C-alpha positions in Angstrom: -40.0 -41.4 -18.3 -36.9 -39.3 -18.0 -38.7 -36.4 -16.4 -40.5 -38.5 -14.1 -37.1 -39.7 -12.9 -34.8 -36.2 -12.5 -37.0 -35.7 -9.2 -36.1 -39.5 -7.5 -32.6 -39.0 -9.2 -31.7 -35.8 -7.3 -33.2 -37.3 -4.3 -30.6 -40.3 -4.5 -27.7 -38.4 -5.7 -28.2 -35.4 -3.4 -28.0 -31.5 -4.4 -25.2 -30.8 -7.8 -21.8 -28.9 -7.1 -23.6 -25.5 -8.2 -26.0 -25.9 -5.5 -23.7 -27.0 -2.6 -21.5 -23.8 -4.0 -24.6 -21.8 -3.4 -25.3 -23.4 0.0 -21.8 -22.9 1.3 -21.7 -19.4 -0.1 -24.8 -18.1 1.8 -24.0 -20.0 4.8 -20.5 -18.4 5.5 -21.0 -14.8 7.4 -17.5 -14.2 6.7 -18.0 -14.2 2.9 -21.1 -12.4 2.9 -19.7 -9.6 4.9 -16.9 -9.2 2.9 -18.6 -9.1 -0.4 -21.5 -6.7 1.0 -18.8 -4.3 2.4 -16.5 -4.2 -0.8 -19.3 -4.2 -2.9 -20.9 -1.1 -1.3 -17.4 0.6 -1.0 -17.1 -0.1 -4.9 -20.6 1.4 -5.5 -19.8 4.4 -3.6 -16.5 4.9 -5.4 -18.7 4.6 -8.9 -20.9 6.8 -8.0 -19.0 9.2 -5.9 -19.6 12.9 -7.9 -23.9 11.6 -7.0 -23.2 10.5 -3.4 -20.4 13.5 -2.4 -22.5 16.0 -0.9 -19.8 18.6 -1.8 -17.0 19.3 -4.1 -13.8 17.2 -2.0 -11.5 20.1 -3.0 -13.3 23.1 -2.4 -11.7 24.9 0.5 -13.8 27.4 3.4 -12.0 28.7 5.9 -15.0 29.9 7.5 -15.9 26.4 8.1 -12.9 24.6 9.0 -12.5 22.3 11.7 -16.4 21.7 12.0 -17.0 18.8 14.4 -18.9 16.0 12.8 -22.9 15.2 13.6 -22.4 12.7 16.3 -20.2 15.3 18.2 -23.0 18.2 17.8 -21.9 19.5 14.1 -24.6 20.6 11.5 -26.0 17.9 9.1 -24.7 20.4 6.4 -21.4 18.6 6.9 -22.4 15.5 8.3 -18.8 13.9 9.3 -17.7 17.8 9.7 -14.8 19.6 7.8 -10.3 19.4 8.0 -8.2 22.2 8.8 -9.2 23.7 5.3 -13.0 23.7 5.4 -13.1 21.0 3.1 -16.1 18.6 3.5 -14.7 15.1 5.4 -17.6 13.0 4.1 -16.8 13.7 0.4 -13.2 13.4 0.8 -13.9 10.1 2.2 -16.4 8.8 -0.3 -13.5 10.3 -3.2 -10.8 8.6 -1.3 -12.3 5.0 -1.6 -11.5 5.7 -5.6 -8.2 5.8 -4.7 -7.8 2.8 -2.1 -9.6 0.6 -4.5 -7.9 1.8 -7.8 -4.4 1.0 -6.4 -5.2 -2.0 -4.4 -6.9 -3.7 -7.4 -4.2 -2.2 -10.1 -1.2 -2.8 -7.9 -2.7 -6.6 -6.9 -3.2 -7.1 -11.0 0.4 -6.6 -11.7 2.0 -8.3 -9.3 -0.4 -11.3 -9.6 0.8 -11.1 -13.4 4.3 -11.4 -12.4 4.4 -13.6 -9.6 1.9 -15.8 -11.0 4.2 -16.2 -14.2 7.1 -17.1 -12.3 5.7 -19.3 -10.0 3.9 -21.7 -12.4 6.9 -21.7 -15.0 9.1 -22.6 -12.2 6.7 -25.1 -10.6 6.3 -26.7 -14.2 9.3 -26.7 -15.7 11.4 -27.0 -12.3 15.5 -27.2 -13.0 16.9 -24.3 -13.6 13.9 -22.3 -14.4 12.8 -23.0 -11.1 16.2 -22.7 -9.3 16.6 -18.8 -11.2 12.8 -18.1 -9.6 13.4 -19.3 -6.4 16.9 -17.0 -6.4 14.6 -14.1 -7.2 12.2 -14.6 -4.9 14.9 -14.6 -2.1 16.4 -11.5 -3.4 13.1 -10.2 -3.4 12.3 -11.3 0.3 15.5 -10.0 1.1 14.3 -6.5 0.5 12.0 -4.7 3.0 8.8 -3.5 1.1 8.1 -0.6 2.8 11.9 1.0 2.7 12.6 0.2 -0.6 8.9 1.8 -1.5 10.0 4.9 0.5 13.0 5.2 -1.4 12.1 4.6 -5.0 8.8 7.1 -4.3 11.1 9.7 -2.9 13.4 9.3 -5.6 10.9 9.6 -8.5 8.6 11.8 -6.6 5.0 10.7 -5.0 2.1 10.4 -7.4 -0.9 7.8 -7.9 1.2 6.2 -11.1 4.2 6.1 -8.8 2.9 4.4 -5.8 0.8 1.7 -8.3 3.8 0.8 -10.0 6.2 0.5 -7.3 3.5 -1.4 -5.2 2.7 -3.4 -8.0 6.6 -4.4 -9.4 7.3 -5.1 -5.3 4.3 -7.3 -4.1 5.0 -10.3 -6.3 6.6 -12.4 -3.7 4.1 -14.1 -2.5 2.4 -15.2 -5.6 4.9 -16.7 -6.9 5.6 -18.7 -3.6 2.2 -20.1 -3.3 1.7 -20.5 -7.4 5.1 -22.4 -7.1 4.2 -24.7 -4.2 0.6 -25.1 -5.8 2.2 -26.1 -9.1 4.4 -28.6 -8.2 1.5 -30.3 -6.5 -1.0 -30.2 -9.5 2.0 -31.5 -12.3 2.2 -34.4 -10.5 -1.6 -35.3 -11.0 -2.6 -38.4 -13.5 -4.5 -35.9 -15.9 -1.4 -33.5 -16.3 0.5 -36.8 -17.0 -2.5 -37.7 -19.6 -2.5 -34.3 -21.5 1.2 -34.8 -21.8 0.9 -38.5 -23.2 -1.7 -37.3 -25.6 0.7 -34.7 -27.0 -0.8 -31.6 -25.7 1.1 -28.2 -26.0 2.6 -26.8 -23.1 0.6 -23.5 -23.3 -2.4 -25.9 -23.5 -1.3 -27.7 -20.1 -1.0 -24.7 -18.2 -4.0 -22.9 -19.0 -6.5 -25.8 -19.0 -5.2 -28.4 -16.6 -2.4 -26.5 -14.3 -4.3 -22.8 -13.8 -8.1 -24.2 -13.1 -6.6 -26.3 -10.3 -4.4 -23.5 -8.5 -7.0 -20.8 -9.0 -8.3 -21.3 -5.5 -4.8 -20.4 -4.0 -4.6 -17.8 -6.3 -8.0 -15.6 -4.8 -6.8 -15.8 -1.6 -3.2 -14.4 -2.2 -4.7 -11.7 -4.6 -7.1 -10.6 -1.7 -4.4 -10.6 1.0 -2.0 -8.1 -1.8 -4.8 -6.1 -2.4 -5.3 -5.3 1.3 -1.3 -5.5 1.8 -1.2 -2.5 -1.3 -3.8 -0.5 0.1 -2.4 -0.4 3.5 1.3 0.3 2.2 -0.5 3.1 0.0 -2.1 4.7 3.3 1.6 4.3 5.2 3.2 5.9 2.1 0.6 8.8 1.7 0.6 9.1 6.0 4.3 9.8 5.7 3.8 12.2 2.4 5.3 10.2 -0.1 2.3 8.5 -1.5 -0.6 10.1 -2.9 -0.1 14.0 -2.6 -2.4 17.0 -1.7 -5.2 17.7 -2.7 -6.1 14.3 -4.0 -8.4 12.6 -1.0 -6.7 9.5 0.4 -7.4 8.0 3.5 -3.6 7.7 4.4 -3.3 11.5 3.5 -6.3 12.5 5.4 -5.2 10.6 8.8 -1.6 12.1 8.3 -3.3 15.9 7.9 -5.2 14.9 11.0 -2.7 13.4 13.1 -1.4 17.1 14.5 -4.9 17.6 15.9 -5.3 14.1 17.1 -5.5 15.1 20.9 -7.8 17.7 20.1 -9.9 16.4 17.0 -9.5 13.0 17.6 -12.2 12.2 14.5 -9.9 13.7 11.9 -7.8 10.4 12.3 -10.6 7.8 13.8 -13.0 8.4 11.1 -10.6 7.5 8.0 -8.6 5.1 10.0 -12.0 3.0 10.8 -12.9 2.7 7.1 -9.6 1.7 6.2 -9.9 -0.8 8.9 -13.4 -2.1 7.9 -12.2 -2.1 3.9 -9.1 -4.5 4.7 -11.1 -6.9 6.9 -13.8 -7.1 4.5 -11.3 -7.7 1.7 -9.4 -10.7 3.7 -12.6 -11.9 4.9 -14.2 -11.9 1.3 -10.9 -13.7 0.1 -11.0 -16.3 3.2 -14.7 -16.9 2.4 -14.0 -17.5 -1.5 -11.2 -20.0 -0.1 -13.5 -21.7 2.2 -16.7 -22.2 -0.3 -14.6 -23.3 -3.6 -12.2 -25.8 -1.8 -13.5 -26.6 1.5 -11.8 -29.7 2.0 -10.8 -30.0 5.9 -12.3 -27.2 6.8 -15.4 -26.5 9.0 
């Protein structure tokens, strides 16, 4: 009887939450585009040694400034070569590693700092909230790019320094959003019920607060990851980020800017890939937010 009643029960009550989530995910074009592009670039970064046709560091002055295939070049260098004769496609593939590594680690560091501060401020309130709010105001008063330029100029440009600087500068949005979300959730009945039955504060924060603000956290993580990638590209463009000969999309744009009027592809190719990656990350985050918490959204 139970087995026979199950299909009828599903017809009466409709699809399960997991089925609804799956249908929304496959019906969201922005989410699908973002997941496909980001997933593809992650795979390219992971398998860069296999996919790259040449050594990204190998120089050949005899083959310098070879145009890409679509501008009359050869298939030996599909995207051409730079001013030192290095294969542009290989450097573009290895540059994906740098951008994704910096974006993900910087977002992770800033997320840990900002989420901890925001959740504590929203849940405990009082002096803790006032102190965290003061720190947020201090951070918002500091221009990120100028502070990053000053710190990197003092400590020297390297991959480690750029990741640490960006991770320690981009926590303010996490703190603001998590504080506001925690303030809303902490007033719910299930949080009060957990407090009444004697649940510990860490248990309430981990099992009652965090699962209910995770949707907002997803959006902020993707935004800050894209922000960190753009800041790394800007620092590398200015010569204070990742240092040569490490492949970096921002560094490739910087190296090609002097020839931009004569060989525009030197700037357009890495700039276009950077644009697509940032767009895909933002669409992926926005799509995850729509799918997991679609109330009030079309």
